[in-house]
C-alpha positions in Angstrom: -16.2 -1.5 -25.2 -17.6 2.0 -24.8 -19.4 1.8 -28.1 -21.5 -1.1 -26.7 -22.7 0.9 -23.7 -25.0 3.8 -24.3 -24.0 6.8 -22.2 -26.9 9.1 -21.3 -27.5 12.5 -19.8 -28.2 16.1 -20.8 -26.0 17.7 -18.1 -22.4 17.3 -17.1 -23.6 15.7 -13.8 -25.9 13.3 -15.6 -23.3 12.2 -18.1 -20.7 11.6 -15.4 -23.3 9.6 -13.4 -24.1 7.5 -16.4 -20.4 6.6 -16.9 -20.0 5.9 -13.2 -23.0 3.5 -13.2 -21.5 1.7 -16.2 -18.1 1.3 -14.5 -19.7 0.1 -11.2 -22.0 -2.4 -13.1 -19.2 -3.7 -15.3 -20.6 -2.3 -18.5 -17.4 -0.3 -18.9 -14.1 -2.0 -17.8 -10.6 -0.8 -17.2 -9.0 0.4 -20.4 -12.4 0.8 -22.3 -12.4 4.0 -24.3 -15.1 6.7 -23.9 -16.4 8.4 -27.0 -14.5 11.6 -28.2 -16.0 14.7 -26.7 -17.5 16.1 -29.9 -19.0 12.8 -31.0 -20.7 12.2 -27.7 -21.9 15.7 -27.6 -23.6 15.2 -31.0 -25.1 11.9 -29.9 -26.6 13.4 -26.7 -27.5 16.8 -28.3 -25.5 18.8 -25.8 -22.5 21.2 -26.2 -19.0 19.8 -26.3 -18.3 21.9 -23.2 -20.9 19.9 -21.2 -19.2 16.6 -22.1 -15.8 18.0 -21.4 -16.9 19.1 -18.0 -18.3 15.6 -17.3 -15.0 14.0 -18.4 -13.1 16.4 -16.2 -15.2 15.4 -13.2 -14.6 11.8 -13.9 -10.9 12.3 -14.1 -10.9 14.3 -10.9 -12.6 11.4 -9.1 -10.2 8.7 -10.5 -12.7 7.0 -12.7 -11.0 7.8 -16.1 -7.6 8.9 -17.4 -6.7 10.8 -20.5 -4.0 9.4 -22.8 -3.5 12.3 -25.2 -4.2 11.1 -28.7 -5.3 7.8 -27.1 -8.4 9.6 -25.8 -10.2 9.1 -22.5 -10.4 5.6 -21.0 -11.6 3.9 -17.9 -8.9 3.9 -15.2 -7.0 0.6 -14.5 -8.3 0.8 -10.9 -11.4 3.0 -11.0 -12.5 4.4 -7.7 -15.9 2.7 -7.9 -14.5 -0.7 -8.7 -11.4 -1.3 -6.6 -8.8 -3.7 -8.0 -8.7 -7.1 -6.4 -6.1 -9.7 -6.8 -6.8 -12.7 -9.1 -8.5 -15.6 -7.4 -6.0 -18.3 -6.5 -6.6 -21.3 -8.7 -7.5 -24.5 -6.9 -4.6 -26.7 -5.9 -1.9 -24.0 -6.1 0.3 -22.9 -3.2 -0.6 -19.2 -2.6 2.6 -17.1 -2.5 0.9 -14.0 -3.9 -1.2 -12.7 -1.1 1.3 -11.1 1.2 -0.1 -13.0 4.2 1.7 -14.1 7.3 2.2 -17.7 8.4 -0.9 -18.5 10.5 1.2 -20.6 12.8 2.7 -17.4 14.2 -0.6 -15.6 14.8 -1.8 -15.7 18.4 -5.3 -16.6 19.3 -7.5 -13.5 19.6 -8.7 -12.8 23.2 -12.3 -13.0 24.1 -13.9 -9.6 23.6 -15.2 -7.9 26.8 -16.4 -4.4 27.2 -13.6 -2.3 28.9 -16.3 -0.5 30.8 -20.1 -0.5 31.2 -22.8 2.0 30.8 -23.5 4.7 28.2 -20.8 7.3 27.7 -19.4 9.5 25.0 -16.5 7.8 23.3 -15.8 10.9 21.4 -14.7 12.6 24.6 -12.2 9.8 25.3 -11.5 8.1 21.9 -8.4 6.2 23.0 -8.1 3.8 25.9 -5.6 5.5 28.3 -3.8 2.2 28.9 -3.3 1.5 25.2 -2.3 5.1 24.5 0.4 4.8 27.2 1.5 1.5 25.7 1.7 3.0 22.2 3.7 6.0 23.3 6.3 3.5 24.8 6.1 1.5 21.6 7.1 4.5 19.4 9.5 6.0 21.9 11.4 2.7 22.2 12.1 2.8 18.4 13.3 6.4 18.4 10.0 7.9 17.0 8.9 11.1 18.8 5.8 10.0 20.8 4.5 13.3 22.1 1.4 13.2 19.9 -0.3 9.9 19.0 -3.6 8.8 17.6 -5.5 5.7 16.4 -7.2 4.7 13.2 -8.9 1.8 11.5 -5.8 0.3 9.9 -2.9 1.8 8.1 -4.7 2.6 4.8 -7.5 4.3 6.7 -5.0 6.4 8.5 -3.0 7.3 5.4 -6.2 8.2 3.5 -7.3 10.5 6.2 -3.9 12.2 6.5 -3.8 12.8 2.8 -7.4 14.0 2.6 -6.9 16.7 5.2 -3.8 18.0 3.4 -4.3 17.6 -0.4 -6.9 18.2 -3.0 -7.7 16.3 -6.2 -5.0 16.8 -8.8 -2.2 17.2 -6.2 0.8 14.9 -6.5 2.3 12.5 -4.0 5.8 11.0 -4.1 5.4 7.2 -4.0 7.8 4.3 -3.9 8.2 2.5 -7.2 7.6 -0.4 -7.1 5.2 0.2 -4.2 2.2 -1.1 -2.3 -0.6 -1.6 -4.8 -3.4 -0.7 -2.4 -1.8 2.7 -1.7 -1.4 3.3 -5.4 -5.1 2.5 -5.9 -6.0 4.7 -3.0 -4.3 7.7 -4.5 -6.1 7.2 -7.8 -9.5 6.9 -6.1 -8.8 10.1 -4.2 -8.0 11.9 -7.5 -4.3 12.3 -6.5 -1.4 11.7 -8.8 1.5 9.5 -7.9 5.0 10.6 -8.8 7.3 7.5 -8.9 10.4 7.5 -6.8 12.6 4.4 -7.5 13.7 2.2 -4.5 16.6 -0.1 -3.9 17.6 -2.3 -1.0 17.9 0.8 1.2 14.6 2.4 0.3 13.8 5.5 -1.6 16.6 7.0 -3.7 17.4 10.5 -2.5 18.1 12.0 -5.9 14.7 10.8 -7.3 12.9 12.0 -4.2 14.5 15.4 -4.6 13.3 15.4 -8.2 9.8 14.5 -7.3 9.6 17.3 -4.6 11.1 19.9 -7.0 8.3 18.9 -9.4 5.7 19.8 -6.8 4.9 16.7 -4.8 3.0 17.9 -1.7 3.3 14.6 0.3 5.6 11.6 0.5 4.5 8.1 1.5 7.3 5.6 2.2 8.2 2.5 4.2 11.3 2.6 6.5 11.6 -1.2 6.4 9.8 -4.2 5.0 9.1 -2.1 1.9 6.3 -3.8 -0.1 7.0 -5.4 -2.5 10.8 -4.8 -2.8 11.8 -5.5 0.8 14.1 -2.5 1.3 14.9 -0.9 4.6 16.4 2.5 5.4 20.1 2.3 6.4 21.2 5.0 8.8 23.1 6.7 6.0 20.1 6.6 3.6 17.9 7.9 6.3 20.2 10.9 6.8 20.3 11.6 3.0 16.6 11.5 2.8 16.2 13.8 5.8 18.6 16.3 4.2 16.4 16.3 1.0 13.1 16.7 3.0 14.4 19.6 5.1 14.4 21.7 1.9 10.7 21.2 1.6 9.3 22.0 5.1 5.6 22.1 4.0 5.6 18.6 2.6 3.8 16.0 4.6 6.0 12.9 5.1 4.1 9.7 6.0 6.1 6.6 7.1 4.2 3.3 6.8 5.9 1.0 9.3 3.3 -1.7 8.7 5.4 -4.7 9.7 7.3 -3.1 12.6 7.7 -6.1 14.9 8.4 -8.7 12.2 10.4 -6.6 9.7 13.7 -8.2 10.7 15.5 -4.9 10.4 16.4 -2.0 12.6 14.2 1.1 12.3 16.0 4.1 10.9 13.1 6.5 10.9 12.9 9.9 9.2 10.7 11.2 12.0 13.5 12.0 14.4 15.1 14.3 11.8 13.4 17.5 12.8 10.9 17.6 10.0 8.0 20.0 10.2 5.2 17.8 9.0 5.4 14.1 9.5 3.6 11.0 10.7 4.6 7.4 11.3 1.8 4.8 11.0 2.0 1.3 12.6 -0.4 -1.5 12.5 -0.5 -5.1 13.9 -2.5 -7.0 11.3 0.6 -8.9 10.0 1.6 -10.3 13.3 -1.2 -10.1 15.9 -4.2 -10.9 13.6 -5.5 -9.9 10.2 -8.9 -8.9 11.7 -7.4 -6.4 14.1 -8.1 -3.4 11.8 -6.3 -0.9 14.1 -3.4 1.4 13.5 -1.5 3.9 15.6 0.2 7.0 14.4 2.8 9.3 15.9 2.9 12.7 14.3 3.5 16.4 14.7 0.8 18.4 16.5 -0.7 20.0 13.4 -1.1 16.7 11.7 -2.6 15.2 14.8 -5.2 17.9 15.1 -6.2 17.6 11.4 -6.4 13.8 11.5 -8.4 13.7 14.7 -10.7 16.5 13.6 -11.7 14.5 10.5 -12.0 11.3 12.5 -14.3 13.0 15.0 -16.7 14.0 12.2 -16.8 10.5 10.6 -16.5 7.3 12.7 -15.7 9.3 15.8 -13.4 6.7 17.4 -11.9 3.3 17.0 -13.9 0.6 18.8 -12.8 0.3 22.4 -13.4 -3.4 22.2 -10.9 -3.6 19.4 -8.5 -1.4 21.4 -8.8 -3.7 24.4 -8.0 -6.7 22.3 -4.9 -5.1 20.9 -3.7 -4.0 24.3 -4.2 -7.6 25.7 -2.1 -9.1 22.9 0.6 -6.4 23.2 1.0 -7.3 26.9 0.5 -11.1 26.6 4.0 -12.8 27.0 2.9 -15.8 24.9 1.7 -13.6 22.1 4.8 -11.6 22.1 6.9 -14.8 22.1 5.1 -15.8 18.9 5.9 -12.4 17.4 9.6 -12.7 18.1 9.6 -16.3 16.6 7.8 -15.0 13.5 10.4 -12.2 13.0 13.3 -14.7 13.3 11.6 -17.3 11.1 10.6 -14.9 8.4 14.2 -13.6 8.2 15.5 -17.2 7.9 13.0 -18.1 5.2 13.6 -14.9 3.2 17.4 -15.3 3.3 17.2 -19.0 2.4 15.1 -18.3 -0.7 17.3 -15.4 -1.9 20.3 -17.6 -1.4 18.8 -20.4 -3.4 18.0 -18.1 -6.2 21.5 -16.6 -6.2 23.0 -20.1 -6.5 21.1 -20.4 -9.7 22.2 -17.0 -11.0 19.0 -15.2 -10.3 19.2 -11.9 -8.5 16.4 -11.0 -6.0 15.6 -8.3 -3.4 14.4 -9.0 0.1 16.4 -7.2 2.8 13.4 -7.2 5.3 9.8 -8.2 5.7 7.9 -11.2 4.3 8.3 -10.6 0.5 11.0 -11.2 -2.1 11.0 -9.2 -5.4 12.5 -10.9 -8.4 13.1 -8.8 -11.5 12.1 -10.7 -14.7 11.7 -9.8 -18.3 8.2 -11.3 -18.8 5.9 -11.3 -15.8 3.1 -13.3 -17.4 5.5 -16.0 -18.6 6.9 -16.4 -15.1 3.5 -16.3 -13.3 2.0 -18.8 -15.7 5.1 -21.0 -15.7 5.2 -21.3 -12.0 1.4 -21.9 -12.0 2.1 -25.1 -14.0 4.5 -26.2 -11.3 2.0 -25.6 -8.4 3.0 -22.1 -7.3 0.9 -18.9 -7.4 3.0 -15.7 -7.3 2.0 -12.0 -7.9 2.8 -10.3 -11.1 4.6 -7.0 -10.5 2.3 -4.9 -12.7 0.0 -4.1 -9.8 3.0 -2.6 -7.9 4.8 -0.6 -10.6 4.6 2.9 -11.9 7.7 3.4 -14.0 10.0 0.6 -12.7 10.9 -2.5 -14.6 8.9 -5.8 -14.5 9.2 -8.3 -11.7 7.2 -10.7 -9.5 6.5 -10.6 -5.8 6.8 -13.8 -3.8 5.6 -13.9 -0.2 7.9 -16.3 1.6 6.4 -16.2 5.1 5.2 -19.7 4.8 8.1 -21.1 2.6 10.4 -23.1 4.9 14.0 -24.0 4.1 13.1 -27.4 2.7 10.8 -25.8 0.1 13.1 -22.8 -0.8 15.3 -25.0 -2.9 12.4 -26.5 -4.8 10.8 -23.1 -5.4 14.1 -21.6 -6.6 14.7 -24.6 -8.9 11.2 -24.3 -10.4 11.8 -20.6 -10.8 15.1 -21.2 -12.7 13.4 -23.8 -14.9 10.6 -21.3 -15.8 13.1 -18.6 -16.7 15.0 -21.1 -18.9 11.8 -22.0 -20.7 10.9 -18.3 -21.1 14.4 -17.6 -22.6 14.1 -20.5 -24.9 10.7 -19.2 -26.1 11.5 -15.5 -26.4 15.2 -15.6 -26.9 17.9 -15.1 -24.2 
């Protein structure tokens, strides 16, 4: 607890640095309370205003949160100690990680320099052949491809887009439940997430409208394979969302189409709806290789200029070796055959598991992608119960803002013969939970 760690400093900067060191070193953990402002001021011999300024800076940087009368506590996912999933216990089948089935990942090509000799990659940050291929990739899915760029993965791209548009304290409309790494990213950037409930067709228009009217300056959403819920935009839902967004032309809309080629659902993108500020981000890690930390984005010209301007000042460009590897796999017939087989197989496995659950009276959601979301009353009871039966699934708390409890199960590697066993075990665990806590 905070009382066991001595916070030091005589200036706001020094006090904030002392707390940050404690969080980074583990002396202060998520949920630990910091001393009240006046008490810490007396202990350090400084003014209450100095401590208040230190706490304000810590809040701005995502290290602490204030809970009214509950005081100031270390954030659940402080920016200096990013939240990591629990380690999978030995002997358990891992269905919590969100990983693809390795059987459908192609072998990575041997790396060879696309050209020799010293040169300025900043002047030509994108391989022309890959850029052309990416334009066709987006265009073939109905995404305007006049302006494209590359990044070091989807999260890297989203972070840069948000950093060029927003400032600490600004709000972002986020899917609820949503991708936990994105939620952690916002907190680390000092941004506030406004929950927008999702269903099998994605974000709900009425709740998105409410978030935008409340002042959200950006929207991050998934058009398909929504993680963890599995929703995908229908054409009708896409049109409803576009109608809402057109009323807020200054809001930046970011689509994260992270599982494009294996989503198992048609793309109904917001990007063709005439929005002023938009970007669609795609990556290949889920179906070409988890080490291919590369993403492409199609966006409006203003967003492109701001993203690339920031990229130029930091890493400068995405490795041309990495770009060459991605291009090779995109054009390799055997690799693309694996991708198509993966999409078909994941769809079959997802449908089989949802069907097995339904036959046991358990409702679940998984319209696309590799995951199935199962609402439950007690996440811990279900996770621990399945653990005793050899399965390791993800508790929903990491994905939720205001939505109800549930668990996420990655079914990419669960074949039809295993789906019935997993569903049976799930039903057994729910029965045990109801017997313990009441139906």
